[in-house]
LUMPA-482855 format. One record per residue (C-alpha): residue number from 0; residue in one letter; z, x, y. Coordinates in steps of 0.25 Angstrom, whole numbers, padded with zeros to 4 digits. Layout:
BEGIN
{node NUM; 'A'; {Z; X; Y}} ...
//
This chain:
BEGIN
{node 0; 'M'; {0045; 0013; 0004}} {node 1; 'A'; {0049; 0016; 0018}} {node 2; 'I'; {0053; 0004; 0026}} {node 3; 'P'; {0046; 0003; 0040}} {node 4; 'P'; {0056; 0001; 0051}} {node 5; 'F'; {0051; -0013; 0054}} {node 6; 'L'; {0053; -0018; 0040}} {node 7; 'R'; {0067; -0013; 0040}} {node 8; 'D'; {0070; -0022; 0052}} {node 9; 'I'; {0064; -0034; 0045}} {node 10; 'R'; {0072; -0031; 0033}} {node 11; 'A'; {0085; -0030; 0041}} {node 12; 'K'; {0082; -0044; 0046}} {node 13; 'C'; {0077; -0051; 0033}} {node 14; 'G'; {0084; -0043; 0022}} {node 15; 'H'; {0077; -0042; 0009}} {node 16; 'D'; {0069; -0055; 0010}} {node 17; 'L'; {0055; -0055; 0006}} {node 18; 'L'; {0046; -0050; 0017}} {node 19; 'L'; {0031; -0051; 0017}} {node 20; 'L'; {0026; -0038; 0023}} {node 21; 'P'; {0012; -0033; 0027}} {node 22; 'G'; {0008; -0021; 0018}} {node 23; 'V'; {-0004; -0011; 0017}} {node 24; 'V'; {-0009; -0005; 0004}} {node 25; 'T'; {-0019; 0006; 0003}} {node 26; 'V'; {-0029; 0009; -0008}} {node 27; 'T'; {-0033; 0023; -0003}} {node 28; 'F'; {-0045; 0030; -0010}} {node 29; 'D'; {-0049; 0045; -0009}} {node 30; 'D'; {-0063; 0051; -0010}} {node 31; 'E'; {-0061; 0052; -0025}} {node 32; 'G'; {-0058; 0037; -0026}} {node 33; 'R'; {-0043; 0039; -0029}} {node 34; 'V'; {-0032; 0030; -0024}} {node 35; 'L'; {-0020; 0035; -0017}} {node 36; 'L'; {-0007; 0030; -0022}} {node 37; 'G'; {0008; 0034; -0020}} {node 38; 'R'; {0020; 0033; -0029}} {node 39; 'R'; {0030; 0025; -0021}} {node 40; 'A'; {0044; 0031; -0019}} {node 41; 'D'; {0050; 0017; -0019}} {node 42; 'N'; {0046; 0013; -0033}} {node 43; 'G'; {0039; 0025; -0039}} {node 44; 'R'; {0026; 0017; -0041}} {node 45; 'W'; {0012; 0022; -0038}} {node 46; 'A'; {0006; 0013; -0027}} {node 47; 'L'; {-0005; 0011; -0017}} {node 48; 'I'; {-0001; 0016; -0003}} {node 49; 'S'; {0005; 0005; 0005}} {node 50; 'G'; {0014; 0001; 0017}} {node 51; 'I'; {0018; -0009; 0027}} {node 52; 'P'; {0012; -0010; 0041}} {node 53; 'E'; {0020; -0006; 0053}} {node 54; 'P'; {0021; -0017; 0064}} {node 55; 'G'; {0008; -0017; 0071}} {node 56; 'E'; {0001; -0008; 0061}} {node 57; 'E'; {-0013; -0012; 0056}} {node 58; 'P'; {-0014; -0012; 0041}} {node 59; 'A'; {-0025; -0002; 0040}} {node 60; 'D'; {-0016; 0008; 0049}} {node 61; 'T'; {-0004; 0005; 0039}} {node 62; 'A'; {-0014; 0009; 0027}} {node 63; 'V'; {-0017; 0022; 0034}} {node 64; 'R'; {-0002; 0025; 0038}} {node 65; 'E'; {0004; 0022; 0025}} {node 66; 'V'; {-0006; 0030; 0017}} {node 67; 'L'; {-0004; 0042; 0026}} {node 68; 'E'; {0011; 0041; 0026}} {node 69; 'E'; {0013; 0039; 0011}} {node 70; 'T'; {0002; 0049; 0006}} {node 71; 'G'; {-0003; 0058; 0017}} {node 72; 'V'; {-0017; 0052; 0015}} {node 73; 'H'; {-0026; 0048; 0027}} {node 74; 'V'; {-0034; 0035; 0024}} {node 75; 'V'; {-0044; 0026; 0031}} {node 76; 'P'; {-0043; 0011; 0027}} {node 77; 'E'; {-0056; 0006; 0022}} {node 78; 'R'; {-0054; -0009; 0019}} {node 79; 'I'; {-0044; -0019; 0015}} {node 80; 'V'; {-0044; -0021; 0000}} {node 81; 'A'; {-0034; -0032; -0001}} {node 82; 'V'; {-0024; -0041; 0006}} {node 83; 'R'; {-0013; -0046; -0004}} {node 84; 'S'; {0002; -0049; -0005}} {node 85; 'T'; {0011; -0042; -0014}} {node 86; 'P'; {0022; -0049; -0023}} {node 87; 'P'; {0035; -0048; -0017}} {node 88; 'I'; {0042; -0034; -0019}} {node 89; 'D'; {0057; -0032; -0021}} {node 90; 'Y'; {0062; -0019; -0016}} {node 91; 'P'; {0074; -0012; -0022}} {node 92; 'N'; {0082; -0014; -0009}} {node 93; 'G'; {0080; -0029; -0010}} {node 94; 'D'; {0069; -0030; 0000}} {node 95; 'R'; {0057; -0040; -0004}} {node 96; 'S'; {0043; -0039; 0002}} {node 97; 'Q'; {0030; -0044; 0000}} {node 98; 'Y'; {0017; -0037; 0006}} {node 99; 'M'; {0004; -0043; 0011}} {node 100; 'D'; {-0004; -0030; 0009}} {node 101; 'T'; {-0017; -0026; 0015}} {node 102; 'V'; {-0023; -0016; 0006}} {node 103; 'F'; {-0033; -0006; 0011}} {node 104; 'R'; {-0043; 0003; 0004}} {node 105; 'C'; {-0041; 0017; 0011}} {node 106; 'R'; {-0049; 0030; 0010}} {node 107; 'A'; {-0042; 0043; 0011}} {node 108; 'V'; {-0047; 0052; 0022}} {node 109; 'G'; {-0037; 0063; 0022}} {node 110; 'G'; {-0023; 0069; 0019}} {node 111; 'D'; {-0018; 0073; 0006}} {node 112; 'A'; {-0011; 0063; -0004}} {node 113; 'R'; {0004; 0066; -0004}} {node 114; 'V'; {0018; 0060; -0003}} {node 115; 'N'; {0019; 0059; 0012}} {node 116; 'D'; {0032; 0050; 0013}} {node 117; 'D'; {0044; 0045; 0005}} {node 118; 'E'; {0036; 0033; 0000}} {node 119; 'S'; {0029; 0040; -0011}} {node 120; 'L'; {0033; 0049; -0022}} {node 121; 'E'; {0018; 0053; -0025}} {node 122; 'V'; {0005; 0051; -0020}} {node 123; 'G'; {-0009; 0052; -0027}} {node 124; 'W'; {-0023; 0049; -0028}} {node 125; 'F'; {-0027; 0041; -0041}} {node 126; 'S'; {-0040; 0037; -0047}} {node 127; 'P'; {-0041; 0021; -0047}} {node 128; 'D'; {-0043; 0023; -0062}} {node 129; 'A'; {-0030; 0031; -0064}} {node 130; 'L'; {-0020; 0024; -0055}} {node 131; 'P'; {-0005; 0026; -0059}} {node 132; 'P'; {0002; 0013; -0061}} {node 133; 'I'; {0001; 0006; -0047}} {node 134; 'G'; {0002; -0009; -0051}} {node 135; 'E'; {-0009; -0019; -0053}} {node 136; 'R'; {-0010; -0024; -0039}} {node 137; 'M'; {-0012; -0010; -0034}} {node 138; 'V'; {-0023; -0007; -0044}} {node 139; 'E'; {-0030; -0019; -0040}} {node 140; 'L'; {-0030; -0014; -0025}} {node 141; 'V'; {-0036; -0001; -0030}} {node 142; 'K'; {-0047; -0008; -0037}} {node 143; 'L'; {-0050; -0017; -0025}} {node 144; 'A'; {-0050; -0005; -0016}} {node 145; 'A'; {-0059; 0003; -0025}} {node 146; 'A'; {-0069; -0009; -0027}} {node 147; 'D'; {-0072; -0010; -0012}} {node 148; 'G'; {-0073; -0025; -0012}} {node 149; 'P'; {-0068; -0035; -0002}} {node 150; 'A'; {-0053; -0036; 0002}} {node 151; 'W'; {-0045; -0044; -0009}} {node 152; 'F'; {-0036; -0055; -0007}} {node 153; 'E'; {-0029; -0065; -0016}} {node 154; 'S'; {-0037; -0078; -0015}} {node 155; 'P'; {-0029; -0090; -0009}} {node 156; 'K'; {-0022; -0099; -0019}} {node 157; 'G'; {-0029; -0111; -0024}} {node 158; 'V'; {-0043; -0106; -0018}} 
//
């Protein structure tokens, strides 16, 4: 994963301490109803396209930028699917991060899916019924995005 310059500056000040960071995740569908995935270079796993907003960047703009940068596909965000936090993630270099993700359903409007930067090993379109192993949380997001229901969030504890 390419580390944005502002995050390198933060890491220089706080070391490997746990950081809560904003994140954007995209569930991008093409006209055939397939989902766009990338196989990540940092861990070799298939995943939804995601990234960290740059300072001052709106989450929807992050969604458009990240999908284009990583896959060469142009998208239009259609709606927010979910807002959720991830469990803390321990990276091989010792960094610890947790993300507050805004998840967008996006529609592909142009471009050809391809590896477009050094963050992906492969990029491809997959039927929601035939996804490669992407983890239970991501499968859940694909289902939420395909269902076209209201935005999902975890109910408050004790309510």
